ZAMARGU-4260 file (C-alpha; in steps of 0.2 Angstrom, whole numbers, plus 5000, padded with zeros to 4 digits):
<rodrens>
0) 5001/5001/5001 | 5005/5018/4997 | 5006/5032/5007 | 5002/5048/4998 | 5002/5066/5006
5) 4991/5066/5021 | 4996/5080/5033 | 5009/5091/5032 | 5015/5086/5015 | 4997/5090/5009
10) 5001/5108/5012 | 5020/5107/5009 | 5012/5104/4991 | 5006/5122/4990 | 5023/5131/4991
15) 5027/5143/4979 | 5040/5138/4964 | 5051/5147/4951 | 5044/5144/4934 | 5062/5145/4925
20) 5066/5133/4910 | 5082/5138/4905 | 5092/5125/4900 | 5106/5120/4913 | 5122/5110/4913
25) 5120/5093/4923 | 5120/5097/4942 | 5133/5087/4952 | 5126/5082/4970 | 5140/5090/4977
30) 5137/5108/4970 | 5124/5122/4977 | 5107/5112/4977 | 5091/5120/4972 | 5074/5108/4974
35) 5063/5119/4962 | 5063/5114/4944 | 5049/5120/4936 | 5029/5124/4938 | 5017/5122/4924
40) 4997/5119/4924 | 4992/5111/4942 | 5010/5102/4942 | 5028/5108/4950 | 5043/5097/4948
45) 5055/5097/4962 | 5071/5088/4962 | 5078/5076/4977 | 5095/5073/4983 | 5103/5055/4988
50) 5113/5060/5004 | 5125/5047/5011 | 5129/5041/4993 | 5147/5041/4995 | 5145/5031/5010
55) 5140/5015/5000 | 5153/5004/4994 | 5156/5001/4975 | 5147/4984/4976 | 5133/4992/4984
60) 5133/5008/4971 | 5132/4996/4957 | 5118/4987/4965 | 5108/5004/4966 | 5112/5006/4948
65) 5107/4990/4941 | 5092/4991/4950 | 5088/5008/4945 | 5091/5002/4926 | 5080/4988/4929
70) 5064/4999/4935 | 5068/5012/4921 | 5067/4997/4909 | 5049/4994/4912 | 5044/5013/4911
75) 5033/5011/4897 | 5023/4997/4904 | 5015/5009/4915 | 5011/5021/4900 | 5001/5006/4891
80) 4993/5001/4907 | 4987/5017/4910 | 4977/5018/4892 | 4979/5009/4876 | 4983/5025/4866
85) 4996/5030/4877 | 5011/5026/4869 | 5007/5030/4851 | 5000/5047/4858 | 5018/5051/4866
90) 5027/5046/4852 | 5018/5058/4842 | 5020/5072/4853 | 5038/5070/4857 | 5041/5069/4839
95) 5033/5086/4836 | 5042/5094/4851 | 5061/5089/4847 | 5056/5092/4828 | 5046/5107/4826
100) 5054/5124/4818 | 5040/5134/4817 | 5034/5149/4827 | 5036/5143/4846 | 5031/5161/4853
105) 5011/5158/4849 | 4999/5154/4862 | 4995/5137/4853 | 5014/5131/4854 | 5013/5136/4873
110) 4998/5128/4876 | 5005/5112/4867 | 5021/5111/4878 | 5009/5111/4892 | 5000/5097/4889
115) 5014/5086/4884 | 5023/5090/4900 | 5006/5087/4908 | 5004/5070/4899 | 5022/5066/4904
120) 5019/5069/4921 | 5003/5058/4922 | 5012/5043/4912 | 4997/5046/4900 | 4983/5056/4894
125) 4972/5055/4909 | 4976/5067/4926 | 4986/5056/4939 | 4977/5061/4953 | 4959/5065/4947
130) 4958/5052/4933 | 4950/5065/4921 | 4956/5066/4905 | 4968/5079/4901 | 4961/5094/4889
135) 4973/5103/4878 | 4970/5120/4876 | 4974/5119/4857 | 4962/5112/4844 | 4963/5098/4830
140) 4967/5110/4817 | 4982/5115/4826 | 4988/5097/4831 | 4986/5091/4812 | 4997/5108/4809
145) 5011/5101/4819 | 5009/5083/4813 | 5011/5088/4795 | 5027/5100/4798 | 5035/5088/4807
150) 5030/5072/4797 | 5023/5063/4812 | 5010/5051/4810 | 4996/5047/4823 | 4981/5036/4819
155) 4963/5041/4819 | 4959/5033/4835 | 4974/5040/4845 | 4972/5058/4837 | 4954/5058/4841
160) 4956/5052/4859 | 4967/5067/4863 | 4949/5078/4859 | 4933/5066/4860 | 4922/5063/4874
165) 4926/5044/4875 | 4937/5037/4888 | 4934/5053/4901 | 4939/5043/4916 | 4955/5032/4918
170) 4946/5025/4934 | 4928/5026/4937 | 4923/5023/4956 | 4906/5029/4952 | 4890/5022/4960
175) 4877/5012/4950 | 4889/5010/4934 | 4900/4996/4927 | 4915/5002/4933 | 4926/4991/4921
180) 4916/4997/4906 | 4917/5015/4911 | 4937/5015/4915 | 4949/5018/4902 | 4963/5010/4912
185) 4970/4997/4900 | 4968/4980/4912 | 4953/4976/4903 | 4947/4973/4885 | 4935/4987/4879
190) 4920/4973/4880 | 4924/4966/4898 | 4912/4972/4911 | 4911/4971/4932 | 4901/4956/4930
195) 4914/4946/4918 | 4928/4950/4930 | 4918/4945/4946 | 4913/4929/4938 | 4930/4925/4929
200) 4939/4926/4946 | 4925/4916/4957 | 4928/4902/4947 | 4947/4902/4953 | 4952/4892/4967
205) 4969/4893/4976 | 4976/4875/4981 | 4978/4882/4998 | 4962/4893/5004 | 4972/4901/5019
210) 4985/4906/5007 | 4975/4913/4991 | 4984/4918/4976 | 4982/4936/4968 | 4974/4932/4954
215) 4973/4946/4941 | 4988/4954/4947 | 5000/4952/4933 | 4987/4950/4917 | 4976/4959/4907
220) 4959/4952/4905 | 4952/4953/4887 | 4936/4944/4879 | 4941/4934/4862 | 4926/4927/4852
225) 4915/4928/4865 | 4928/4919/4879 | 4937/4929/4893 | 4956/4926/4892 | 4970/4932/4902
230) 4985/4939/4894 | 5000/4936/4907 | 5013/4949/4909 | 5029/4939/4908 | 5044/4935/4895
235) 5035/4930/4880 | 5019/4936/4884 | 5012/4954/4887 | 5025/4965/4889 | 5039/4953/4886
240) 5051/4965/4877 | 5052/4977/4891 | 5051/4961/4904 | 5068/4955/4895 | 5075/4971/4898
245) 5070/4972/4917 | 5077/4953/4921 | 5093/4957/4911 | 5097/4971/4925 | 5090/4962/4938
250) 5104/4947/4934 | 5116/4960/4935 | 5108/4967/4953 | 5107/4948/4958 | 5126/4946/4955
255) 5131/4959/4967 | 5118/4957/4981 | 5123/4961/4998 | 5119/4942/5005 | 5111/4927/5000
260) 5095/4931/5006 | 5094/4948/4994 | 5100/4937/4981 | 5088/4923/4983 | 5074/4935/4983
265) 5080/4943/4966 | 5081/4927/4959 | 5064/4922/4963 | 5057/4940/4956 | 5067/4935/4940
270) 5059/4918/4939 | 5042/4927/4940 | 5044/4938/4927 | 5050/4924/4915 | 5034/4914/4921
275) 5021/4925/4926 | 5018/4911/4939 | 5007/4917/4954 | 5015/4905/4966 | 5031/4911/4963
280) 5026/4928/4966 | 5020/4925/4983 | 5036/4914/4986 | 5045/4929/4981 | 5036/4942/4993
285) 5040/4930/5007 | 5058/4929/5003 | 5058/4946/5000 | 5049/4952/5016 | 5062/4942/5026
290) 5077/4949/5018 | 5080/4963/5030 | 5098/4965/5031 | 5108/4976/5021 | 5110/4994/5015
295) 5100/4994/4999 | 5081/4988/4994 | 5070/4991/4982 | 5050/4988/4976 | 5049/4982/4960
300) 5034/4974/4948 | 5015/4975/4946 | 5010/4980/4963 | 4997/4992/4969 | 4979/4990/4964
305) 4972/5008/4965 | 4971/5010/4945 | 4960/4995/4945 | 4942/5000/4948 | 4939/4982/4955
310) 4956/4980/4964 | 4962/4966/4955 | 4977/4971/4944 | 4994/4978/4949 | 5002/4994/4940
315) 5021/4991/4935 | 5030/5002/4949 | 5048/5003/4956 | 5057/5011/4969 | 5076/5009/4974
320) 5082/5014/4990 | 5094/5016/5003 | 5093/5013/5021 | 5095/5030/5032 | 5102/5018/5046
325) 5100/5033/5061 | 5082/5038/5055 | 5077/5020/5055 | 5084/5016/5072 | 5076/5030/5079
330) 5060/5024/5071 | 5061/5003/5074 | 5053/5006/5091 | 5036/5007/5082 | 5038/4989/5073
335) 5047/4983/5092 | 5030/4988/5098 | 5018/4983/5086 | 5009/4971/5097 | 5006/4983/5110
340) 4998/4993/5098 | 4988/4980/5091 | 4983/4974/5110 | 4977/4992/5115 | 4968/4996/5099
345) 4949/5000/5099 | 4945/4986/5088 | 4934/4972/5094 | 4944/4956/5101 | 4941/4944/5088
350) 4947/4957/5074 | 4963/4958/5083 | 4980/4948/5078 | 4985/4938/5093 | 5002/4939/5087
355) 5009/4952/5075 | 5025/4945/5065 | 5039/4952/5054 | 5033/4971/5055 | 5050/4980/5049
360) 5051/4999/5047 | 5064/5008/5040 | 5068/5026/5034 | 5076/5026/5017 | 5084/5037/5005
365) 5076/5035/4986 | 5090/5033/4972 | 5077/5031/4959 | 5060/5029/4953 | 5048/5023/4938
370) 5032/5018/4932 | 5018/5022/4944 | 5030/5029/4958 | 5036/5043/4946 | 5036/5057/4943
375) 5021/5058/4956 | 5028/5049/4971 | 5022/5042/4987 | 5031/5047/5004 | 5027/5029/5013
380) 5025/5013/5006 | 5020/4994/5015 | 5021/4979/5007 | 5018/4965/5003 | 4998/4968/5000
385) 4993/4950/5002 | 4985/4947/5019 | 4991/4930/5023 | 5008/4934/5020 | 5006/4950/5031
390) 4998/4937/5046 | 5010/4923/5043 | 5028/4932/5038 | 5026/4950/5042 | 5028/4967/5030
395) 5040/4980/5026 | 5036/4998/5029 | 5046/5012/5023 | 5045/5031/5024 | 5054/5040/5009
400) 5065/5052/5020 | 5073/5060/5007 | 5056/5064/4997 | 5049/5071/5012 | 5064/5082/5015
405) 5063/5089/4998 | 5045/5095/5001 | 5051/5103/5016 | 5062/5112/5009 | 5054/5119/4993
410) 5047/5134/4999 | 5035/5143/5011 | 5017/5141/5019 | 5007/5156/5015 | 4991/5144/5011
415) 4993/5136/5028 | 4989/5153/5037 | 4975/5157/5024 | 4965/5141/5031 | 4970/5138/5048
420) 4957/5144/5061 | 4967/5155/5074 | 4987/5158/5081 | 4986/5143/5091 | 4982/5131/5077
425) 4994/5140/5066 | 5009/5138/5079 | 5006/5120/5083 | 5007/5117/5064 | 5022/5128/5063
430) 5031/5119/5078 | 5023/5102/5078 | 5017/5099/5060 | 5031/5090/5052 | 5035/5077/5067
435) 5017/5073/5067 | 5017/5071/5048 | 5032/5058/5049 | 5024/5049/5063 | 5008/5049/5054
440) 5016/5041/5039 | 5026/5028/5051 | 5010/5024/5061 | 5000/5022/5045 | 5011/5010/5035
445) 5018/5001/5051 | 5005/4998/5063 | 4989/5005/5051 | 4991/4990/5037 | 4998/4977/5047
450) 4984/4977/5060 | 4967/4967/5061 | 4963/4953/5052 | 4948/4945/5041 | 4935/4933/5049
455) 4939/4914/5046 | 4931/4911/5028 | 4929/4929/5024 | 4936/4932/5006 | 4949/4945/5000
460) 4944/4962/5002 | 4945/4966/4984 | 4932/4952/4983 | 4920/4957/4996 | 4922/4977/4996
465) 4925/4978/4978 | 4927/4996/4970 | 4928/5003/4989 | 4941/4990/4994 | 4956/5004/4992
470) 4948/5018/5000 | 4943/5007/5015 | 4960/5001/5018 | 4968/5017/5016 | 4956/5025/5029
475) 4957/5012/5040 | 4976/5014/5041 | 4974/5033/5042 | 4963/5030/5058 | 4975/5019/5066
480) 4988/5031/5064 | 4976/5045/5071 | 4970/5036/5085 | 4988/5033/5091 | 4996/5051/5088
485) 4985/5057/5103 | 4992/5046/5113 | 5006/5046/5128 | 5013/5030/5124 | 5023/5042/5109
490) 5030/5052/5122 | 5034/5035/5134 | 5044/5028/5119 | 5054/5042/5116 | 5045/5048/5099
495) 5039/5066/5103 | 5043/5079/5117 | 5024/5083/5120 | 5012/5070/5114 | 4996/5080/5116
500) 5003/5095/5104 | 5009/5082/5092 | 4992/5075/5092 | 4983/5092/5092 | 4992/5096/5077
505) 4989/5079/5068 | 4971/5082/5071 | 4970/5100/5066 | 4979/5096/5049 | 4968/5082/5045
510) 4951/5090/5047 | 4958/5105/5039 | 4963/5094/5024 | 4949/5083/5023 | 4936/5096/5024
515) 4944/5110/5016 | 4962/5111/5009 | 4962/5096/4997 | 4947/5102/4987 | 4959/5115/4979
520) 4962/5098/4968 | 4946/5097/4962 | 4936/5107/4949 | 4920/5115/4955 | 4907/5102/4954
525) 4918/5087/4954 | 4914/5071/4966 | 4928/5065/4974 | 4935/5050/4965 | 4953/5047/4972
530) 4953/5033/4985 | 4965/5044/4997 | 4955/5061/4996 | 4940/5050/4998 | 4946/5042/5014
535) 4951/5060/5021 | 4935/5066/5017 | 4925/5052/5023 | 4935/5052/5040 | 4934/5069/5043
540) 4915/5070/5037 | 4909/5056/5048 | 4919/5064/5063 | 4912/5081/5060 | 4893/5074/5059
545) 4896/5062/5073 | 4903/5075/5086 | 4890/5089/5081 | 4880/5085/5098 | 4895/5089/5108
550) 4902/5103/5096 | 4918/5092/5095 | 4922/5101/5079 | 4913/5119/5075 | 4911/5126/5059
555) 4916/5144/5061 | 4911/5158/5049 | 4922/5173/5052 | 4923/5188/5039 | 4914/5178/5025
560) 4927/5164/5028 | 4923/5146/5034 | 4935/5137/5046 | 4934/5121/5056 | 4939/5122/5073
565) 4941/5107/5086 | 4935/5109/5101 | 4937/5093/5111 | 4952/5083/5105 | 4948/5070/5118
570) 4932/5067/5111 | 4938/5067/5092 | 4950/5054/5099 | 4937/5044/5104 | 4927/5046/5087
575) 4941/5042/5077 | 4941/5026/5089 | 4924/5021/5084 | 4926/5024/5068 | 4943/5013/5067
580) 4933/5000/5077 | 4919/5001/5063 | 4930/5001/5047 | 4939/4986/5054 | 4923/4978/5057
585) 4918/4981/5039 | 4935/4973/5031 | 4934/4957/5044 | 4916/4954/5040 | 4918/4960/5021
590) 4902/4970/5024 | 4900/4978/5007 | 4883/4986/5010 | 4891/4997/5026 | 4907/5004/5016
595) 4894/5008/5002 | 4885/5018/5014 | 4901/5025/5022 | 4910/5030/5007 | 4896/5036/4997
600) 4889/5045/5011 | 4903/5055/5018 | 4916/5053/5006 | 4910/5057/4988 | 4900/5071/4987
605) 4907/5089/4991 | 4898/5104/4999 | 4897/5115/4985 | 4897/5131/4993 | 4912/5126/5004
610) 4922/5120/4987 | 4917/5137/4980 | 4924/5147/4993 | 4939/5136/4995 | 4944/5138/4976
615) 4940/5159/4978 | 4952/5159/4993 | 4965/5150/4984 | 4966/5161/4969 | 4978/5171/4979
620) 4991/5158/4979 | 5001/5153/4962 | 5009/5138/4968 | 5002/5121/4960 | 4993/5108/4970
625) 5002/5093/4965 | 5020/5090/4965 | 5032/5078/4956 | 5050/5075/4954 | 5064/5072/4942
630) 5076/5057/4947 | 5095/5059/4950 | 5105/5051/4936 | 5118/5039/4940 | 5132/5039/4928
635) 5144/5024/4928 | 5163/5027/4925 | 5172/5012/4916 | 5190/5007/4915 | 5197/5000/4897
640) 5191/4984/4900 | 5172/4993/4902 | 5171/4987/4921 | 5164/5001/4932 | 5175/5010/4942
645) 5163/5023/4950 | 5148/5030/4950 | 5142/5047/4949 | 5126/5056/4955 | 5119/5071/4944
650) 5104/5080/4942 | 5094/5080/4924 | 5095/5097/4914 | 5077/5098/4916 | 5060/5089/4917
655) 5058/5088/4897 | 5075/5084/4895 | 5074/5068/4905 | 5057/5062/4899 | 5065/5063/4882
660) 5081/5055/4887 | 5069/5041/4895 | 5060/5039/4879 | 5076/5036/4869 | 5085/5025/4882
665) 5071/5014/4889 | 5057/5012/4876 | 5057/4994/4874 | 5037/4991/4869 | 5029/4994/4853
670) 5015/5008/4853 | 5001/4994/4853 | 5002/4979/4863
</rodrens>
C-alpha cells in the first residue's frame, strides 16, 4: 500500500516555485542544490538528493545502479497500462516537440508544451490524481498542422482520443455504473464488464484457501470470440520485450547482492517475470519480506491495485532505496512495539491479531523511481499487500525520507495561514506539524496496514468490498495513525517531546485538509474520485457529523470565510477510535453494504458552497497543488575493460530533457500491445 500526502505534505505541496525553464548543465550532487525545477498547469517539479551515496561501497552502488536501470526498463509498461493509446500519443507528441521548427512564441505552441508536460507527468493522457482526461488548450486543426510540419503520424483513434468525449475517466469508481466498462485504464479489453471480472475470478480457486493467490495481479483480461482470457505479463507474453530488459538488469543486480537472502529474493523475482506464475510471486514476496539485512532494498513489479476499479490488477512500479540507518534506528521502536498497539487498539477482540509478526520499518533514501511511483511519488509504502503474508510472515514499511525532505525544503507556507482557524492552530502546525506528519506516515504504514485480521471464511477485500476496497483500507490505516497520534505512548517511547501538542497538530491538519484544503485539487462540481482523497473526506466528515451534538468540531464563519475548529480533542480521539473499530469490522466481515454507505455518504459528494469558497480563497496563491520529481541520474565510469570503477550522481538538465532521454533510452515496447 502507498501512503500519499496526508497531513503536512498536503500543505507542503502548496508552496511557491520558480518557473524557469532555461537549459542548465547537469548539476552534480556536491554543488549548490536547488529543489525547484519548474511549474506548469497544476504541477510543480522538484529534485531530490541522495544523501549518503558516497558512504556506499562500489558494490553497493552497482546494486543501486542495476536496480534503477531495471526499474526504468519497464517504464513504458505503466504508460500502456494507463491507456491503450498512450504510447502512440506520447511518441507523436515527442516527435513534434523535438522537430518542430515553426513559431514557438504563439499561445497554441505554449499550450502544446504544457499539454505534453502534463501527459509526461501523468504517464498518459489522464490526470494522475483526478483520473479525468486531460483537456488540451489547442484544437484539432493546430495538432494536424504540427503533425504535417514534422512528418509525424498519429492514427485516427489515438488522435481522436486527445479531443473526443470517450474514455473520460481512467478509473471510474462511481456508484451504480459498470466500473470496468466505464474506466479507460488498459487492464481490461473494451468489452469486459464488472460481471465478467467477478464471474471469471469467482471460478478460480487457490490450492491452499488460507494462502489465496493474487489472481489477476499480473495480467490483462480480454474477451476473444466471446471467451474471457488472461494475457499474462511475462517474458514471451504481454510486455515481454520490456520484461526481458528488466530481467537483464535484475540478473546484474543479483550478481552484486549484499547477502544470500537478498540474492535469493531477486532470483525469485526474475523467475516470476519469466513465468508469470502467481505462486512464484508469493514465494518471492515471502523471501523479499524476510530479506531485511543490508544497505539497499527495492520495490519492483506489478504491485498496487488503485488503478483497477475492482482492485485486482497491479500497476508497474519501482522504487530503489538506501537505508537511512540513523532515522531507521530511531523509528524502529514502532515495529518493536507493534503488538502493544494491536492489543490496545479499539478493535473488537475477534478482529485483533494474536501475534503481529515480522513488521519492519525503515526510513529510506530514494535513489530512483519509475512506473506508477514517478514522477508523482508516494511518501511511504507498506508491502506486501497479501493479507496472509502479512499475518504469517510480516511486512516491510518504509518512509521515503529524502522525498519528504525535498518537500520540506522547497518553499514557504502562505496557504497554511489562509486556512488555519486561529493563531494557536498555526503555531501548533508550524512547531509540530512536520513531526506529526512523519509519525502519521510511520503509524499508517507500520501499525495501520499490519493491524487487524479477516474473519475465518471471509474472502479477500477486493472480492468483498470491490470498488471501495482501496479507500476503506487507506482510511482504516489513517485512523490507526490518528488514534495513536493522540496518545502518551508516543512520548513514553521517546518519539515525541509533547504527545498532546503533536496529536493536536495532527488532528487539526487532518480535519482542515479532509474538509477543506484538499478541495483545491478538484474542479467545482466534481465528486471526489481518488481513493486517498475519498478516505480523508469520509473520515473527516463522519467525525464532524457524529460530533455535532457535543460541538467536537465547530464550523466557524468569520469575515465571510469558513474554518473548522476542534473544540474537544479527547472526544475527537474517541470518535476516531469508534470509526476505526467500524472500518475494521467492515473489512473483517466483508460488509459491502456498510462500506458503500460510509463512502458514498461521506466521501464522494462535496459541499459546493465550501468548495467554491476554497477555490476563491486559493486564487491568491500561484503555486500548484500537485508535486512530482525528476530523478537523479546515476552515471557509471568505466575502465578500459568496460568495468565500472565509480558511479557519479548528477541531476538532469530539466523535466523535458529527462522525459525525452527516458523515451530514447528505455522504450522497449511497441505502441500497440
